C-alpha positions as CSV (number, residue, x, y, z in Angstrom):
1,M,13.4,-8.7,7.8
2,D,14.7,-5.3,8.4
3,V,11.7,-3.2,6.8
4,L,8.0,-4.1,6.5
5,V,6.4,-3.0,3.3
6,S,2.6,-2.8,3.8
7,E,0.8,-3.0,0.5
8,V,-2.6,-1.0,0.1
9,G,-3.2,-1.5,-3.6
10,P,-6.1,-3.3,-2.8
11,R,-7.7,-0.8,-0.5
12,D,-6.1,2.7,-1.2
13,G,-5.6,1.9,-4.9
14,L,-9.1,0.5,-5.9
15,Q,-10.9,3.0,-3.9
16,S,-9.7,6.2,-6.5
17,V,-10.5,4.1,-9.8
18,D,-13.8,4.6,-10.9
19,R,-14.2,0.9,-12.3
20,V,-14.8,-2.0,-10.0
21,M,-12.2,-4.8,-9.9
22,S,-13.8,-8.0,-10.0
23,T,-13.8,-10.4,-6.7
24,E,-12.2,-13.0,-8.2
25,V,-9.2,-10.7,-9.7
26,K,-8.9,-9.2,-6.5
27,H,-8.4,-12.8,-4.8
28,R,-6.1,-13.8,-7.3
29,W,-4.0,-10.1,-7.3
30,I,-3.8,-10.5,-3.3
31,A,-2.6,-14.3,-3.7
32,A,-0.1,-12.9,-6.0
33,L,1.0,-10.0,-3.7
34,A,1.6,-12.3,-0.8
35,A,3.4,-15.0,-3.0
36,A,5.7,-12.0,-4.2
37,G,6.7,-11.8,-0.2
38,L,4.5,-9.0,0.9
39,R,3.7,-10.1,4.7
40,E,1.0,-7.6,5.1
41,I,-2.0,-6.5,2.6
42,E,-4.7,-3.9,3.1
43,V,-7.2,-5.6,1.2
44,G,-10.2,-3.4,1.7
45,S,-12.5,-1.1,3.7
46,F,-15.6,-1.7,5.7
47,V,-17.5,1.5,4.6
48,P,-20.9,1.8,3.1
49,P,-21.0,0.6,-0.6
50,S,-23.1,3.8,-1.8
51,R,-19.7,5.7,-0.9
52,L,-17.0,3.1,-2.4
53,P,-18.8,0.5,-4.4
54,Q,-15.3,-0.6,-5.6
55,L,-14.6,-2.4,-1.8
56,A,-18.4,-3.5,-1.8
57,D,-17.0,-6.9,-1.6
58,T,-14.4,-6.3,1.2
59,G,-16.1,-9.0,3.6
60,E,-15.3,-11.6,1.0
61,V,-11.8,-10.5,0.2
62,V,-11.0,-10.5,3.9
63,A,-12.3,-14.4,4.2
64,R,-10.5,-15.4,1.4
65,A,-7.2,-13.4,2.3
66,R,-7.2,-15.0,5.7
67,S,-6.3,-18.2,4.1
68,I,-3.1,-17.2,2.9
69,P,-0.4,-18.7,5.4
70,D,1.6,-15.9,7.5
71,L,-0.1,-13.1,5.8
72,T,-1.3,-10.1,7.8
73,V,-5.1,-9.1,6.4
74,L,-5.8,-5.4,7.3
75,A,-8.9,-3.9,6.9
76,L,-9.7,-0.4,7.1
77,V,-12.8,0.7,9.5
78,P,-14.2,4.3,9.9
79,N,-16.1,3.8,12.8
80,L,-17.8,1.4,15.4
81,V,-20.0,0.1,13.0
82,G,-17.4,-0.8,10.2
83,A,-15.4,-2.5,13.0
84,R,-18.4,-5.0,13.7
85,H,-18.5,-5.6,10.3
86,A,-15.0,-6.4,9.8
87,V,-14.8,-8.4,12.7
88,A,-17.6,-10.4,11.7
89,A,-16.0,-11.3,8.3
90,G,-13.0,-12.4,10.4
91,A,-10.9,-9.3,10.1
92,R,-8.3,-9.4,12.9
93,S,-6.0,-6.4,12.1
94,L,-8.1,-3.3,11.8
95,T,-6.7,0.3,10.9
96,M,-8.7,3.7,11.3
97,P,-8.0,6.6,9.7
98,V,-8.1,10.1,11.9
99,S,-7.7,13.3,9.8
100,V,-5.6,16.1,11.5
101,S,-7.5,18.3,9.0
102,D,-11.1,19.3,10.2
103,S,-12.3,19.7,6.4
104,H,-10.9,16.5,5.3
105,R,-11.8,14.8,8.2
106,R,-15.9,15.7,7.6
107,A,-15.3,15.1,3.9
108,N,-14.0,11.6,4.6
109,I,-15.6,10.0,7.7
110,G,-18.3,13.3,8.8
111,M,-17.1,13.5,12.4
112,S,-15.3,16.4,14.5
113,P,-12.1,15.6,16.3
114,A,-13.8,14.5,19.5
115,E,-16.3,12.4,17.6
116,A,-13.2,10.5,15.7
117,L,-11.3,9.9,18.6
118,E,-13.9,8.6,20.6
119,Q,-15.0,6.1,17.7
120,V,-11.1,5.1,18.1
121,A,-11.8,4.3,22.0
122,Q,-14.9,2.6,21.4
123,V,-13.2,0.2,18.4
124,C,-10.4,-0.4,21.0
125,A,-13.3,-1.7,23.4
126,L,-14.5,-4.1,21.0
127,R,-10.9,-5.2,20.4
128,D,-10.5,-5.4,24.1
129,E,-13.4,-8.0,23.8
130,H,-11.7,-10.0,20.7
131,P,-8.5,-11.6,22.1
132,G,-5.9,-11.3,19.2
133,L,-7.7,-8.4,17.3
134,T,-5.4,-5.1,16.8
135,V,-6.1,-1.8,16.0
136,E,-3.9,0.7,14.4
137,V,-4.3,4.4,13.7
138,G,-3.3,6.4,10.7
139,L,-3.2,10.2,11.1
140,S,-4.4,11.6,7.7
141,T,-3.1,14.9,6.4
142,A,-0.6,14.7,9.1
143,F,1.5,16.8,6.4
144,G,-0.9,19.2,4.9
145,C,-4.5,19.5,3.3
146,T,-5.4,20.4,-0.3
147,I,-8.3,21.8,1.4
148,E,-6.9,23.9,3.9
149,G,-3.3,23.9,3.5
150,P,-0.6,23.7,5.9
151,V,-1.4,21.6,9.3
152,D,0.0,22.3,12.6
153,E,2.8,19.9,13.5
154,D,1.8,20.7,17.5
155,R,-1.8,19.6,16.5
156,V,-0.6,16.3,14.9
157,I,1.5,15.4,17.9
158,E,-1.6,16.4,20.1
159,Y,-3.6,13.5,18.0
160,A,-1.1,11.2,18.0
161,V,-1.1,11.1,21.8
162,R,-4.8,11.1,22.2
163,A,-5.2,8.1,19.8
164,A,-2.9,6.3,21.6
165,A,-4.6,7.4,25.2
166,A,-7.9,5.9,23.3
167,G,-6.3,2.8,23.2
168,A,-4.6,2.5,19.5
169,G,-1.9,-0.2,19.7
170,S,0.0,2.0,17.1
171,V,-0.2,5.6,15.5
172,G,1.4,6.2,12.4
173,L,1.5,9.5,10.0
174,S,0.2,9.6,6.5
175,D,1.2,12.1,3.3
176,T,-2.5,12.1,2.4
177,T,-2.0,14.8,0.2
178,G,1.7,14.6,-1.1
179,Y,2.4,17.7,0.7
180,A,5.6,16.4,3.0
181,D,9.1,16.9,2.4
182,P,12.2,15.3,4.2
183,A,12.7,17.6,6.6
184,R,9.0,17.7,8.0
185,V,9.3,14.0,8.0
186,R,12.1,13.7,10.0
187,R,10.9,16.4,12.7
188,L,7.3,14.8,12.9
189,F,8.7,10.9,12.9
190,T,11.2,12.4,15.5
191,R,8.4,13.5,17.7
192,L,6.1,11.2,17.2
193,S,8.7,8.3,18.4
194,A,9.6,10.7,21.9
195,E,5.8,10.9,22.6
196,L,5.0,7.4,22.0
197,G,7.9,5.1,21.8
198,D,7.1,1.8,20.2
199,R,3.7,2.5,19.8
200,A,5.0,5.3,17.0
201,G,3.8,3.5,14.0
202,G,4.9,3.9,10.3
203,A,4.6,5.8,7.2
204,H,1.9,6.4,4.5
205,L,3.8,8.8,2.1
206,H,2.4,9.7,-1.3
207,N,4.6,10.8,-4.6
208,T,2.3,13.5,-5.8
209,R,5.0,16.1,-6.0
210,G,8.0,13.4,-6.6
211,Q,8.9,13.5,-2.8
212,G,8.0,10.0,-2.0
213,L,10.9,7.8,-2.1
214,A,13.4,10.9,-0.5
215,N,10.7,11.2,2.2
216,V,10.9,7.4,2.6
217,V,14.6,7.8,3.2
218,A,14.0,10.8,5.6
219,A,12.1,8.6,7.6
220,L,14.4,5.8,7.5
221,D,16.9,8.0,9.0
222,V,14.9,8.7,12.4
223,G,13.9,5.0,12.7
224,V,10.8,4.1,10.8
225,R,10.8,0.7,9.5
226,T,7.1,0.2,8.3
227,F,6.0,1.8,5.3
228,D,2.7,1.9,3.3
229,S,3.0,1.3,-0.5
230,S,0.8,0.5,-3.7
231,L,1.7,-1.6,-6.3
232,A,2.0,0.4,-9.6
233,G,0.9,3.4,-7.8
234,L,-2.3,3.0,-7.6
235,G,-4.6,5.1,-5.6
236,G,-5.0,8.3,-3.4
237,C,-7.8,9.8,-1.5
238,P,-11.1,10.3,-3.2
239,Y,-11.8,12.9,-0.5
240,A,-9.1,15.3,-0.7
241,P,-8.8,16.8,-4.1
242,G,-5.7,16.5,-6.2
243,A,-4.3,13.5,-3.7
244,S,-3.0,11.1,-5.9
245,G,0.4,9.2,-6.3
246,N,1.0,6.2,-3.8
247,I,4.7,5.1,-3.5
248,V,4.9,2.8,-6.1
249,T,5.8,-1.0,-4.3
250,E,8.3,-2.1,-7.2
251,D,10.1,0.9,-6.8
252,L,10.0,1.2,-3.3
253,V,11.4,-2.4,-2.6
254,F,13.9,-1.7,-5.1
255,L,15.2,1.4,-3.2
256,L,15.2,-0.4,0.1
257,E,16.9,-3.7,-1.4
258,S,19.7,-1.4,-3.0
259,M,20.3,0.4,0.4
260,G,21.3,-3.0,1.9
261,L,17.7,-3.4,3.9
262,R,16.0,-6.6,3.5
263,T,11.9,-6.5,2.6
264,G,11.6,-10.6,1.9
265,V,10.1,-9.2,-1.2
266,D,10.6,-10.6,-4.8
267,I,10.6,-7.5,-7.3
268,E,10.1,-9.6,-10.2
269,A,6.9,-11.3,-8.7
270,L,6.0,-7.8,-8.0
271,L,6.3,-7.0,-11.6
272,A,4.5,-10.0,-12.8
273,A,1.5,-9.3,-10.6
274,R,1.1,-6.2,-12.3
275,D,-0.6,-8.2,-15.3
276,L,-3.2,-8.9,-13.1
277,V,-4.0,-5.0,-12.3
278,R,-4.2,-4.8,-16.0
279,E,-6.7,-7.7,-16.3
280,G,-8.8,-6.4,-13.5
281,L,-8.6,-2.9,-14.5
282,P,-8.2,-2.4,-18.5
283,G,-6.4,0.5,-19.7
284,E,-6.0,1.7,-15.9
285,E,-2.6,3.8,-16.0
286,L,0.5,2.1,-14.1
287,H,3.3,3.7,-12.5
288,G,6.7,2.8,-11.5
289,M,10.4,3.4,-13.0
290,V,11.8,-0.1,-12.1
291,A,8.7,-1.6,-14.5
292,E,9.9,0.8,-17.2
293,A,13.8,0.6,-16.7
294,G,14.2,-3.1,-15.2
295,L,16.5,-4.0,-12.6
296,T,20.1,-2.9,-12.8
297,K,23.0,-5.2,-14.1
298,G,24.4,-7.1,-11.3
299,F,21.3,-6.0,-8.7
300,R,21.4,-8.5,-5.6
301,Y,18.9,-8.5,-2.6
302,A,20.1,-7.3,0.6
303,A,20.2,-10.9,2.1
304,V,22.2,-12.3,-0.8
305,A,24.7,-9.1,-0.7
306,A,25.2,-10.0,3.0
């Protein structure tokens, strides 16, 4: 497999929807995504239900998803308390958001920079007590913030180095608010790789201003091989005003396969999985150009073309 597509719809997608998808539909949706060939799915977040009632059943969702063969089940945890709940539910892969923007971080997890990075260190210490547990960090608002505006690139790299020093297995960059452009994506991921080597993580990019897939190509140019996306483009960040537009998984897979990069994902199976979103969230707006236009005549997956 040339590129890993990491599906974040069941977490990032649902956290921005006012209604709650039933647990049973979530189970069927995640199973359908895995059956389509997605090998990594972020299935929920261990945060207080009062903050995100849409994800209150994450423990149950994790437990069921872990029964799917060969699937990496990711769970987001904001702090040590969330990590302990995740481990108790059987999660083996944890992802932690650390925002480079002070205003966004305080709105999202209510911590100072030092406090957020100390939580990373504590969760990594917990990881060391549980063989096989992994911890990755995603630097939110790495390209800009809807509250503060531009974010200093040197500060992004400083946070990445500090998160790695705290023990994170990998550190990726997140365009939480859709501020990224291809030139900045190339610059920051080049610097991230130079600083962290094989601990440089993937890209979480949004299509808020129509730059999502252009930014994917820019990241590919500098060696990034893991990308987050959301089926039907569901999601955004409820703590960053105007943050919408996750990259559409179906469109991302079409782009990558058309470029000759293998994903192992069946686009038609992804399109069929949209029916489960319609069932679980009737009337919710779904996005995607491939869903609208269909596959091109003569389309062949990269593995077949090779």
